[in-house]
C-alpha positions in Angstrom: -2.8 0.5 14.4 -6.3 -0.3 15.4 -8.6 -3.3 15.2 -11.9 -3.0 13.8 -11.5 -4.0 10.0 -12.7 -1.9 7.1 -16.0 -1.7 5.2 -16.9 -1.9 1.6 -20.1 0.4 0.9 -22.4 -0.1 -2.1 -24.7 2.3 -4.0 -26.7 -0.2 -6.1 -28.4 -3.3 -4.8 -27.0 -5.5 -7.7 -23.5 -4.9 -6.7 -24.2 -5.2 -3.1 -26.0 -8.6 -3.4 -23.2 -9.9 -5.6 -20.4 -9.0 -3.3 -22.5 -10.4 -0.3 -22.6 -13.8 -1.9 -18.7 -13.6 -2.6 -18.2 -12.7 1.1 -20.3 -15.5 2.4 -18.0 -17.8 0.2 -14.9 -16.2 1.9 -16.4 -17.0 5.2 -16.8 -20.7 4.4 -13.5 -21.3 2.4 -11.2 -19.1 4.5 -12.5 -18.6 7.9 -12.6 -14.9 7.6 -14.8 -12.8 9.9 -17.4 -10.8 7.8 -20.7 -9.0 8.6 -23.1 -8.2 5.8 -25.0 -4.9 6.7 -28.1 -3.3 5.3 -28.5 0.4 5.1 -30.0 0.7 8.4 -27.5 -1.5 10.2 -24.5 0.4 8.5 -25.8 3.7 9.7 -26.4 2.2 13.2 -22.6 1.3 13.2 -21.3 4.4 11.5 -23.8 7.3 12.1 -21.5 9.5 10.0 -22.6 7.8 6.8 -25.2 9.7 4.7 -27.6 8.9 2.2 -26.9 6.9 -1.2 -25.4 3.9 0.3 -27.8 0.8 0.2 -25.5 -1.7 2.0 -21.9 -2.6 3.0 -19.8 -5.5 4.0 -17.7 -5.1 7.0 -14.4 -7.2 6.9 -13.5 -7.4 10.5 -10.2 -9.2 10.4 -7.9 -6.3 9.1 -6.3 -3.7 11.2 -6.1 -0.1 10.0 -3.5 2.6 10.6 -4.5 6.2 11.6 -1.0 7.5 11.4 1.5 5.8 8.8 4.1 8.1 9.2 4.4 7.2 13.0 4.1 3.5 12.3 7.1 3.8 10.0 9.0 5.8 12.5 8.2 3.1 15.0 9.7 0.5 12.7 12.8 2.5 12.2 13.2 2.8 16.1 12.7 -1.0 16.3 15.4 -1.4 13.7 18.1 0.6 15.5 17.0 -0.9 18.7 18.1 -4.3 17.3 21.5 -3.0 16.2 20.8 -1.6 12.5 22.0 1.7 11.3 20.5 4.0 8.7 22.8 5.8 6.2 21.6 8.4 3.6 23.1 7.9 0.0 22.5 7.5 -3.6 21.2 4.0 -4.5 22.2 4.8 -8.1 25.7 4.5 -7.4 25.4 1.0 -6.4 28.2 -1.2 -8.3 29.8 -4.5 -8.1 33.3 -4.3 -6.6 35.3 -7.8 -6.6 32.9 -10.1 -4.6 31.0 -7.2 -2.8 28.7 -4.4 -3.5 29.5 -0.7 -3.0 27.2 2.3 -2.7 28.0 5.9 -2.0 26.6 7.6 1.2 27.0 10.7 2.9 29.3 9.1 5.4 31.4 7.8 2.6 31.4 4.5 0.6 30.2 1.2 2.3 30.5 -2.5 0.9 28.5 -5.5 1.7 28.6 -8.9 0.2 24.7 -9.0 -0.3 22.5 -6.0 -0.9 18.9 -5.7 -1.3 17.2 -3.5 -4.0 14.1 -2.2 -2.4 13.4 1.3 -3.8 9.6 1.0 -4.8 8.7 2.9 -7.9 12.3 4.0 -8.3 13.8 0.4 -8.3 14.4 0.8 -12.1 17.0 3.6 -11.5 19.3 0.7 -10.3 18.0 -2.4 -12.0 18.0 -1.1 -15.6 21.7 0.0 -15.6 22.5 -3.5 -14.6 20.6 -4.9 -17.7 17.4 -6.1 -16.3 14.2 -5.2 -18.2 11.4 -5.8 -15.6 8.1 -4.0 -16.4 7.8 -1.9 -13.2 5.6 0.9 -13.6 4.2 3.6 -11.0 0.4 4.1 -10.5 -0.1 7.5 -9.1 -2.9 8.3 -6.2 -3.8 11.3 -4.4 -5.2 12.1 -0.8 -6.3 15.1 1.1 -7.3 15.5 4.8 -10.7 17.0 6.0 -12.4 18.1 9.0 -15.6 16.0 9.8 -18.7 17.8 9.6 -20.8 14.9 11.6 -19.7 12.0 13.7 -16.3 10.6 12.3 -15.9 7.2 10.9 -14.5 4.4 13.2 -12.8 2.6 10.3 -11.9 3.3 6.7 -14.8 2.9 4.1 -14.5 2.1 0.6 -17.2 3.7 -2.0 -16.6 0.8 -4.0 -18.7 1.7 -6.9 -17.0 5.3 -7.2 -13.6 4.4 -6.5 -12.2 6.1 -3.4 -11.7 5.6 0.2 -12.5 7.6 3.3 -10.4 6.8 6.5 -10.4 8.1 9.9 -6.8 9.6 11.0 -5.3 10.9 14.0 -6.0 14.5 15.0 -9.8 14.3 14.1 -9.2 14.2 10.5 -10.8 12.2 7.4 -8.5 11.0 4.5 -9.9 11.1 1.2 -7.9 8.7 -1.1 -8.2 8.4 -5.0 -8.1 5.6 -7.4 -5.3 5.0 -9.9 -4.0 7.8 -12.3 -1.8 6.5 -15.0 1.1 9.0 -15.8 4.8 9.5 -16.2 6.3 9.3 -12.9 7.7 12.9 -12.9 4.7 14.3 -14.4 3.3 17.2 -12.6 0.0 16.5 -10.4 -3.3 16.9 -12.1 -5.9 16.7 -9.2 -8.4 15.6 -11.5 -9.6 12.5 -9.7 -9.7 14.3 -6.3 -11.9 17.1 -8.0 -14.2 14.5 -9.3 -14.7 12.5 -6.1 -14.6 15.2 -3.4 -18.3 16.3 -4.0 -19.5 12.6 -3.6 -17.6 11.9 -0.7 -18.5 15.3 1.1 -22.3 14.5 0.9 -21.8 10.8 1.8 -19.3 10.8 4.6 -19.4 14.6 5.9 -16.2 15.7 4.7 -15.7 19.6 5.8 -12.9 22.0 5.1 -9.6 20.8 3.7 -6.8 20.5 5.9 -3.7 20.3 3.6 -2.7 23.3 1.4 -2.1 20.9 -1.4 -3.1 17.2 -2.2 -0.4 14.5 -1.4 0.9 12.5 -4.5 2.2 9.0 -4.1 3.0 6.2 -6.3 2.4 2.6 -6.3 5.0 0.3 -7.7 3.1 -1.9 -10.0 3.9 -5.1 -12.1 1.7 -6.7 -14.9 0.4 -9.5 -13.0 0.1 -7.5 -9.5 2.6 -9.3 -7.6 5.9 -8.2 -6.1 9.4 -9.2 -7.4 11.2 -11.0 -4.4 14.2 -13.1 -4.8 17.8 -13.3 -6.0 19.0 -11.5 -9.1 19.6 -14.2 -11.6 22.8 -12.5 -13.3 24.2 -11.0 -10.2 25.6 -12.7 -7.2 24.7 -11.1 -3.8 21.9 -8.8 -5.3 18.4 -9.3 -4.1 15.0 -8.0 -5.1 12.2 -6.8 -3.2 9.8 -4.2 -4.8 6.7 -3.9 -6.9 4.0 -4.5 -4.1 1.4 -2.7 -5.9 -1.3 -1.2 -3.7 -0.1 -3.5 -0.8 3.3 -2.5 0.3 2.3 -1.7 4.0 0.4 -4.7 4.2 3.2 -7.0 2.6 6.3 -5.6 3.9 6.9 -7.4 6.9 6.1 -10.9 5.3 8.2 -9.8 2.2 11.1 -9.3 4.7 10.7 -12.7 6.3 10.6 -14.6 3.0 13.7 -12.4 1.7 15.5 -13.3 5.0 14.8 -16.8 4.7 15.9 -17.1 1.0 19.0 -14.9 1.8 20.2 -17.3 4.8 19.1 -20.6 3.1 16.4 -21.2 5.4 13.3 -23.3 4.1 10.8 -20.5 3.0 7.6 -20.5 4.7 5.8 -20.2 1.3 6.7 -21.1 -2.1 8.8 -18.3 -3.7 8.4 -19.2 -7.3 5.4 -16.9 -8.1 7.7 -13.8 -7.2 10.8 -14.7 -8.9 12.1 -11.9 -11.1 12.7 -14.7 -13.9 9.0 -14.6 -14.8 9.8 -11.2 -16.6 13.3 -11.7 -17.9 
């Protein structure tokens, strides 16, 4: 994880001026740390940015991750260090058994009085058989890694008006990430979005040869109001929901865990859980 924030880049003056005013309001209302950069200031900070960008907004507070896989493995090691155990199994076998829940794993059946359903875009494979009709859908997205042909970026940059992100990654790579593709969860990859944005990103951010043999395809679990479902299942004692984090799963994962833990243990939650209750849909 790295400090430095992220940058919104703009190709038209109208869009840049509008968002710059919104950024200044965010500074006043929320105390965020933001810099508004004209084209010259952006290139002085990020020499790898080419022509076509007229200005940018640098949001300085967030952190970025240059190896998400390593970060998640670090979380896993921390969990095990704290006494946790990982078992592999089929979550779709979850069923109520007396006053507990049972699920099949490679190590045999295990039971617990409380379980958390946190399967992202596959959560419906468990909640639908239990009778819940929650409007959860998967928005698909692609990414590809490239070798840089010029000085690499120091922070992720969003080409706001073209709808993609270029981010520096470990191993001197740049990751190109697409916008949203609406398709069935099991539909084959199309690659259309990547094909459309790759020429733009090559010229603007110096993408060189592809590093990956095939694009990566991932799914973002989304709800109609773009808020996650966090809290108790209303018709099943001991069943808890934590899914539907849309495009913000990595960001919202830790704080969702805190809120859920407080609800499960009867503590006073640090924030109002009502906006995330499943009852808004069922």
